[in-house]
C-alpha positions in Angstrom: -33.8 -80.6 -4.3 -33.0 -77.8 -1.8 -32.4 -77.8 1.9 -32.7 -74.8 4.2 -29.9 -74.5 6.8 -29.3 -71.5 9.0 -31.9 -69.6 7.0 -30.0 -70.3 3.7 -31.1 -72.3 0.7 -28.4 -74.7 -0.4 -28.4 -76.4 -3.8 -28.1 -80.2 -3.9 -25.0 -81.5 -5.5 -22.4 -84.3 -5.7 -18.8 -83.9 -4.4 -17.5 -85.2 -7.8 -19.0 -82.2 -9.7 -17.1 -79.1 -10.4 -18.2 -76.1 -8.4 -19.3 -74.2 -11.5 -22.2 -76.7 -12.0 -23.5 -77.1 -8.5 -25.8 -74.1 -8.3 -25.8 -70.4 -7.3 -24.0 -69.3 -4.2 -21.2 -71.8 -4.2 -17.9 -70.0 -4.8 -15.5 -72.8 -5.4 -13.4 -75.5 -3.7 -11.3 -74.3 -0.8 -10.1 -77.6 0.4 -10.1 -81.4 -0.2 -9.1 -84.3 2.0 -9.2 -88.1 1.6 -12.9 -88.3 2.5 -14.5 -84.9 1.7 -14.4 -81.8 -0.4 -14.9 -78.3 1.1 -16.7 -75.5 -0.8 -17.2 -71.9 0.1 -20.8 -70.8 0.3 -20.9 -67.1 1.1 -19.5 -66.8 4.7 -19.8 -70.5 5.3 -17.7 -73.6 4.5 -19.7 -76.6 3.2 -18.2 -80.1 3.5 -19.4 -82.8 1.2 -18.7 -86.5 1.5 -17.0 -88.1 -1.4 -18.9 -91.1 -2.9 -15.8 -93.4 -2.6 -12.6 -93.3 -0.6 -9.3 -95.0 -0.8 -8.7 -97.0 2.3 -5.8 -99.1 3.6 -6.6 -102.6 4.6 -3.8 -104.8 5.8 -1.2 -102.8 3.9 -3.3 -102.8 0.7 -5.1 -99.8 -0.8 -8.7 -100.5 -1.7 -11.5 -98.3 -2.9 -14.6 -98.5 -0.7 -18.0 -96.7 -0.7 -17.6 -93.7 1.7 -20.3 -94.9 4.0 -18.8 -98.3 4.5 -15.4 -96.9 5.5 -17.0 -94.3 7.8 -19.1 -96.9 9.5 -16.0 -99.0 10.2 -13.8 -96.2 11.3 -16.2 -94.0 13.2 -19.4 -95.9 13.8 -21.4 -93.5 11.7 -22.6 -93.9 8.1 -20.9 -90.7 7.0 -18.0 -88.5 8.0 -20.0 -85.4 8.5 -22.2 -87.0 11.2 -19.1 -88.3 12.9 -17.5 -84.9 12.8 -20.6 -83.2 14.3 -20.6 -85.7 17.2 -16.9 -85.3 17.9 -17.1 -81.5 17.7 -20.0 -81.4 20.2 -18.1 -83.7 22.5 -15.1 -81.5 22.4 -17.1 -78.3 22.7 -18.5 -79.6 26.0 -15.0 -79.7 27.5 -13.6 -76.6 25.8 -12.7 -73.6 28.0 -13.6 -70.1 26.6 -10.0 -69.1 26.1 -9.4 -71.9 23.6 -12.7 -71.5 21.7 -10.9 -69.5 18.9 -8.7 -72.5 18.1 -11.5 -74.8 16.9 -13.6 -74.2 13.7 -17.3 -74.1 14.5 -19.6 -76.8 13.1 -23.1 -75.4 12.9 -25.0 -78.5 11.8 -25.9 -80.9 8.9 -28.2 -80.9 5.9 -29.4 -83.7 3.7 -27.9 -83.9 0.2 -28.6 -86.7 -2.3 -29.0 -89.3 0.5 -26.0 -88.2 2.5 -25.1 -85.1 4.5 -23.6 -81.7 4.0 -21.7 -80.3 7.0 -22.3 -76.5 7.5 -19.2 -75.0 9.1 -17.5 -71.7 10.0 -15.5 -70.2 7.1 -12.1 -69.4 8.5 -10.8 -66.0 7.2 -7.8 -63.8 8.0 -8.0 -60.2 9.3 -8.1 -59.0 5.7 -11.2 -61.2 4.8 -9.1 -63.6 2.7 -9.8 -67.3 3.3 -7.2 -68.7 5.6 -4.7 -71.3 4.4 -4.0 -74.6 6.0 -0.5 -75.2 7.4 0.4 -77.5 4.5 -0.3 -74.7 2.0 0.9 -71.9 4.1 4.3 -73.4 4.9 6.6 -72.6 7.9 5.4 -70.2 10.6 7.8 -67.9 12.4 5.3 -66.2 14.8 6.0 -67.4 18.3 2.4 -66.7 19.3 1.2 -69.3 16.9 3.4 -72.0 18.6 2.3 -70.9 22.1 -1.3 -71.5 21.1 -0.3 -74.7 19.4 1.1 -75.9 22.7 -2.2 -75.0 24.4 -4.0 -77.3 22.0 -1.7 -80.2 22.9 -2.2 -79.7 26.6 -6.0 -79.6 26.1 -6.0 -82.9 24.3 -3.8 -84.5 26.9 -5.6 -83.1 29.9 -9.0 -84.3 28.6 -7.7 -87.6 27.3 -8.9 -86.9 23.8 -7.1 -89.3 21.4 -6.4 -86.8 18.6 -4.4 -89.1 16.3 -5.3 -87.4 13.0 -3.2 -84.3 13.4 -2.2 -83.3 9.9 -0.9 -80.0 8.4 -4.0 -79.8 6.1 -6.3 -80.1 9.2 -4.6 -77.1 10.9 -5.5 -73.7 9.6 -3.1 -70.7 10.0 -5.5 -67.9 10.7 -3.9 -64.4 10.5 -5.7 -62.3 13.1 -3.4 -59.3 12.5 -0.7 -58.6 10.0 1.9 -60.2 12.3 -0.1 -62.5 14.5 -1.3 -66.0 13.6 -3.2 -68.7 15.5 -3.7 -72.4 14.8 -7.3 -73.5 14.2 -8.3 -77.2 14.1 -10.6 -77.6 11.1 -11.3 -81.3 10.9 -12.9 -83.6 13.5 -13.9 -86.7 11.7 -11.2 -88.6 13.6 -11.0 -86.5 16.7 -12.9 -87.5 19.8 -13.4 -90.2 22.3 -14.1 -92.9 19.7 -11.5 -92.7 16.9 -12.2 -96.2 15.6 -15.4 -98.0 16.3 -13.7 -101.4 16.0 -10.8 -100.7 18.2 -10.4 -100.5 22.0 -10.9 -97.0 23.1 -9.0 -97.2 26.4 -5.4 -96.3 26.5 -3.2 -95.8 29.6 -2.4 -92.1 30.2 1.3 -92.7 29.5 0.7 -94.2 26.0 -2.0 -91.6 25.1 0.3 -88.7 26.1 3.2 -90.2 24.2 1.2 -90.6 21.0 -0.2 -87.1 21.2 3.3 -85.7 22.0 4.8 -87.5 18.9 2.2 -86.0 16.6 2.5 -82.5 17.8 6.3 -82.7 17.9 6.4 -83.8 14.2 4.4 -80.7 13.2 6.7 -78.4 15.2 9.8 -80.0 13.8 8.6 -79.5 10.2 6.8 -76.2 10.3 8.2 -74.1 13.2 10.9 -71.5 12.1 13.5 -71.7 14.8 15.1 -68.7 16.3 18.9 -68.2 16.2 19.1 -69.2 19.9 17.1 -72.4 19.3 19.4 -73.3 16.3 22.5 -72.6 18.4 21.2 -74.7 21.3 20.2 -77.6 18.9 23.8 -77.7 17.5 25.7 -77.1 20.7 27.7 -80.1 22.0 26.4 -81.9 25.0 28.0 -80.6 28.2 29.2 -83.0 30.9 27.6 -82.3 34.3 
């Protein structure tokens, strides 16, 4: 079975298959999370739901069908549908100057009873596929962290409970040889409804604190500090 998306013909395949068996045009895995596998298809990224996921229920890890966990967590039967909804919700609030910090989600296609998510393929200035922050490692470029701070302020200002900030969901896109920008590449737990079975209202102070903690943990682990920042961090507290 084949589905046509954006004028392209995509082969039908399962996420558990190796890329070499899924059909012409697919160039291999470029990422994998707990719920989905990402393939390169020409100049696109294709996200495929895993048939089963490992979920944590009352401190115990259990294996659940992917659609069951997605329905509980997002209110949608699959993660790709949840992601498209969240992306469009964010896009409606997004100012033009921040549009380059969010990976585009073009749409969905049917695939063996579930969906394929058709997304922008994030590439560096030299056409190489960009790495996520986890694979890239520490970043020195101050421009990257300036834009990272803009992301944080956007989520706080618009009261978007982005509680799934992970190094593998942030892409380090090299726009020049020396300049990098952070790009959010995953939205299946990003939006106004992070959990279908939980209360969505949070006071501003709690929401801000939770977002601040998540962004601060990324900065603390991956930002390469300048000599002045290191000196300031180790200087003794001065009495007023």
